[in-house]
C-alpha positions in Angstrom: -8.1 1.1 -14.1 -7.3 3.2 -17.2 -3.9 5.0 -17.3 -5.5 7.9 -19.2 -6.1 10.3 -16.4 -6.0 14.1 -16.3 -2.8 15.7 -15.5 -2.3 15.5 -11.7 0.5 16.4 -9.3 1.9 14.2 -6.7 4.2 14.9 -3.7 6.3 11.9 -2.7 7.8 12.5 0.8 10.9 10.3 0.9 11.3 9.9 -2.8 14.9 8.7 -2.7 14.1 5.5 -0.8 13.1 2.1 -2.4 9.4 2.8 -2.4 9.6 6.4 -3.2 11.7 5.7 -6.3 9.5 3.0 -7.7 6.4 5.1 -6.9 8.0 8.1 -8.8 8.6 5.9 -11.8 5.0 4.6 -11.8 3.4 8.0 -11.4 5.5 9.5 -14.2 4.4 6.6 -16.5 0.9 7.6 -15.6 1.5 11.2 -16.7 1.8 12.8 -13.3 3.8 15.8 -12.5 6.0 14.6 -9.6 7.6 16.4 -6.7 9.9 14.6 -4.4 11.2 15.7 -0.9 14.5 14.9 0.7 16.0 16.5 3.8 18.6 18.1 1.6 17.5 18.0 -1.9 20.6 19.8 -3.2 23.0 17.5 -1.4 21.2 14.2 -2.1 22.5 11.8 -4.8 19.1 10.2 -5.6 20.9 7.1 -6.6 17.8 4.9 -6.7 16.2 7.4 -9.0 19.2 7.3 -11.3 19.1 3.5 -11.4 15.4 3.7 -12.6 16.2 6.4 -15.2 13.9 8.9 -13.8 16.1 11.3 -11.8 15.8 14.3 -14.1 12.0 14.0 -14.3 11.2 14.7 -10.6 11.2 18.2 -9.2 13.0 18.1 -5.8 12.2 20.1 -2.6 14.1 20.1 0.7 11.8 19.1 3.5 12.5 18.3 7.1 9.2 16.3 8.2 9.6 17.2 11.9 9.6 21.0 11.0 6.1 22.1 10.3 7.2 25.3 8.5 9.3 23.1 6.2 6.4 20.9 5.5 4.1 23.8 4.8 6.5 25.3 2.4 6.8 22.0 0.4 3.0 21.7 0.3 2.7 25.2 -1.1 5.5 24.8 -3.6 4.1 21.6 -5.0 0.4 22.3 -4.7 -0.3 18.5 -4.9 -3.5 16.6 -5.6 -1.9 13.5 -4.0 0.6 13.1 -1.2 2.5 9.9 -0.4 4.1 10.1 3.0 6.9 7.6 2.8 9.5 9.4 4.8 11.0 8.6 8.2 13.5 6.1 9.7 12.5 2.8 8.0 14.5 0.1 9.7 13.1 -2.0 12.6 16.6 -3.0 13.8 17.9 0.6 13.8 14.8 1.8 15.7 16.1 0.0 18.8 19.3 2.1 18.6 17.6 5.3 17.6 14.1 5.2 19.1 13.6 9.0 19.5 14.7 9.8 15.9 12.5 7.0 14.6 9.4 8.1 16.6 9.9 11.7 15.7 10.5 11.3 12.0 7.5 9.0 11.5 4.9 10.2 14.0 5.6 14.0 14.0 6.2 14.0 10.3 2.9 12.4 9.6 1.1 14.8 12.0 2.7 17.8 10.2 1.5 16.5 6.8 -2.0 16.0 8.0 -2.1 19.4 9.8 -0.5 21.2 6.8 -3.2 19.7 4.5 -6.0 20.6 6.8 -4.7 24.2 6.7 -4.3 24.6 3.0 -7.1 22.4 1.7 -9.9 24.5 0.0 -13.5 23.8 -0.8 -12.7 23.3 -4.6 -9.5 21.1 -4.1 -9.2 17.9 -2.1 -5.8 16.6 -1.3 -5.6 12.9 -1.0 -3.0 11.6 1.4 -1.4 8.1 1.5 0.4 7.1 4.7 3.0 4.3 4.6 1.9 2.0 7.6 3.5 -1.3 8.5 2.6 -4.9 9.2 5.0 -4.6 12.2 2.3 -2.8 14.0 0.4 -6.1 14.5 3.3 -7.6 16.5 3.1 -11.3 17.0 -0.3 -12.7 16.0 0.7 -16.3 17.0 0.6 -17.3 13.2 -2.9 -15.9 12.6 -3.1 -13.9 9.4 -3.6 -10.1 10.3 -6.2 -8.1 8.5 -7.6 -4.6 8.9 -9.5 -5.5 12.0 -6.6 -7.2 13.8 -5.6 -5.3 16.9 -2.1 -3.7 17.0 0.6 -4.9 19.5 3.8 -3.1 18.3 7.1 -4.8 19.5 9.7 -2.2 18.4 10.1 1.6 18.5 9.5 1.5 14.8 6.2 -0.3 15.1 5.2 2.0 18.0 5.8 5.0 15.7 3.9 3.5 12.8 1.0 2.6 15.1 0.9 6.2 16.4 0.9 7.6 12.8 -1.8 5.2 11.8 -4.1 6.5 14.6 -3.3 10.1 13.7 -4.4 9.4 10.1 -7.7 7.9 11.3 -8.2 10.8 13.6 -7.8 13.4 11.0 -10.0 11.4 8.6 -12.8 11.2 11.1 -12.4 14.7 12.7 -11.7 16.8 9.7 -12.9 14.8 6.8 -9.5 14.5 5.1 -9.1 12.0 2.4 -6.4 10.2 4.3 -5.6 6.4 4.4 -2.9 4.0 5.5 -1.5 1.2 3.5 -0.4 -1.5 6.1 2.4 -2.9 4.1 4.2 -6.1 5.1 7.8 -6.7 4.1 8.6 -5.9 0.4 12.0 -6.1 -1.2 13.8 -5.2 -4.4 17.3 -4.5 -5.7 17.1 -0.9 -4.3 16.9 -2.2 -0.7 19.9 -0.9 1.4 22.2 -3.5 2.7 21.3 -2.7 6.4 18.1 -4.8 5.6 18.8 -8.5 6.3 17.3 -9.5 2.9 19.8 -7.4 0.9 22.7 -8.3 3.3 22.0 -11.9 2.4 21.7 -11.5 -1.3 24.8 -9.4 -1.6 26.8 -11.9 0.6 25.7 -14.8 -1.6 26.8 -13.0 -4.6 30.2 -12.2 -3.2 30.8 -15.8 -1.9 29.7 -17.2 -5.4 32.4 -14.9 -6.8 35.1 -16.4 -4.5 34.8 -14.6 -1.2 35.7 -16.6 1.8 33.5 -14.7 4.2 30.9 -16.1 6.5 27.4 -14.7 6.6 26.5 -13.6 10.2 22.8 -13.6 10.9 20.5 -13.5 14.0 17.4 -15.7 14.3 16.7 -18.0 11.3 13.4 -19.2 12.6 11.5 -16.0 12.1 8.9 -16.0 9.3 7.8 -13.1 7.1 5.5 -12.3 4.4 8.0 -10.9 1.7 6.6 -9.2 -1.4 8.0 -7.4 -4.4 8.3 -3.6 -4.0 7.5 -2.5 -7.6 4.1 -4.3 -7.2 3.3 -2.6 -3.8 3.6 1.0 -5.1 0.7 0.1 -7.5 -1.4 -0.6 -4.4 -0.5 2.7 -2.9 -1.7 4.5 -6.1 -4.9 2.4 -6.2 -5.8 3.4 -2.7 -5.9 7.0 -3.6 -8.1 6.4 -6.7 -10.9 5.2 -4.5 -14.1 7.2 -3.9 -13.7 7.0 -0.1 -10.5 6.7 2.0 -9.9 3.3 3.5 -7.0 1.5 5.1 -5.7 -1.7 3.5 -3.4 -4.6 4.3 -1.0 -5.0 1.5 0.9 -8.3 1.4 1.2 -11.5 -0.6 -0.6 -13.8 1.8 2.4 -16.2 1.7 4.9 -16.6 4.6 8.3 -18.2 4.6 11.0 -18.4 7.3 14.4 -16.5 7.1 16.0 -20.0 6.8 14.0 -20.7 3.7 15.0 -17.2 2.3 18.7 -18.0 3.1 18.5 -21.5 1.6 16.9 -20.2 -1.7 19.4 -17.4 -2.1 22.3 -19.9 -1.8 20.6 -22.3 -4.2 20.7 -19.6 -6.9 24.5 -19.9 -6.8 24.4 -23.7 -6.4 25.7 -23.5 -2.9 24.7 -25.1 0.4 23.9 -22.3 2.9 25.0 -24.4 5.8 28.6 -24.2 4.7 28.6 -20.4 5.0 26.0 -19.2 7.6 26.8 -18.5 11.2 24.4 -17.5 13.8 25.5 -14.5 15.8 23.7 -13.7 19.2 24.8 -10.2 18.9 22.4 -9.8 16.0 19.3 -10.9 18.0 16.8 -8.0 18.7 15.6 -7.2 22.2 12.1 -8.2 20.9 11.1 -9.7 17.6 7.9 -11.1 16.3 8.3 -14.8 15.2 5.7 -15.0 12.5 4.4 -12.3 10.2 1.4 -13.5 8.4 -1.1 -11.3 6.4 -4.7 -11.6 4.9 -4.7 -9.2 1.9 -8.2 -10.3 0.9 -9.7 -6.8 1.2 -7.1 -5.4 -1.2 -7.6 -8.2 -3.5 -11.3 -7.5 -3.8 -11.7 -3.8 -3.3 -8.6 -2.7 -5.2 -8.4 -5.6 -7.6 -4.8 -5.8 -6.6 -3.0 -9.1 -6.0 0.8 -9.8 -5.5 2.3 -11.7 -8.4 5.6 -12.4 -6.8 5.5 -14.4 -3.6 7.7 -16.2 -1.1 10.8 -17.8 -2.5 10.1 -16.1 -5.9 11.0 -12.7 -4.2 14.4 -14.2 -3.3 15.0 -15.4 -6.9 13.9 -12.0 -8.3 16.3 -10.2 -5.9 19.2 -12.4 -6.7 18.6 -12.1 -10.5 18.3 -8.3 -10.3 21.6 -7.8 -8.6 24.5 -6.9 -11.0 
């Protein structure tokens, strides 16, 4: 698809996160005017955007997703052609500790964006809405690859919230004709991941150990398996979804699944170390419920969007390790 498009305006809700920062960089490269929201735009450091060298190119708006008036003000200030709703609590593990905050920020935030667009959309302007869904919504498919027709069986407060938001998007699309769609993204990583995510926790620990640290790396279950992709590639899929003639939902994933043990082993191999010498399983890190295998079928996106993940499986681990300074 050509990059030479007419000047458009995008509003990225949650611009300071991993995906929001890479998406801002991508859209700026494509000539967009980019607005980004944060709960406190004046007080936020926007560290990820600074790392990508685009901090000064984004116009910032303070927005609290759970507050409808706040959302409406952000929509009117930015007057966007495209909205990317990436805001909300993003950690599965943390959602067990903060279920109410997780469900409110994701579900109510999505509802407010949809309702706000329904109110301000006019006959001569269509606002296209992207909602960040999650492969966690499928739960444990017993190793079967999940596609767009696979039923949801959420196994965490985070997955419950994402499932609810998915159905809200579908409802507003069907009931009010909004151009609204969900990208059902499986795990995707990058150097911008916070260390509360296990993948970044592993990479950072390996780096420190390779530099002489005597620490042990404490992890929960090592037998879980996930489809891990590379975040900078996934934001391209988000953009492509809003360039279609009709709004549709897509599973975005690599189609390759590895275990956490393979992830850990590969990370330590980058430092020429044996992971078994440094890793300790800690039962306190086990989640109340956890899906064993996350497996995806991204064939629809491969065909309809002409999008395919280039970085898969252990290559994601190597990229993360090499990208950490």
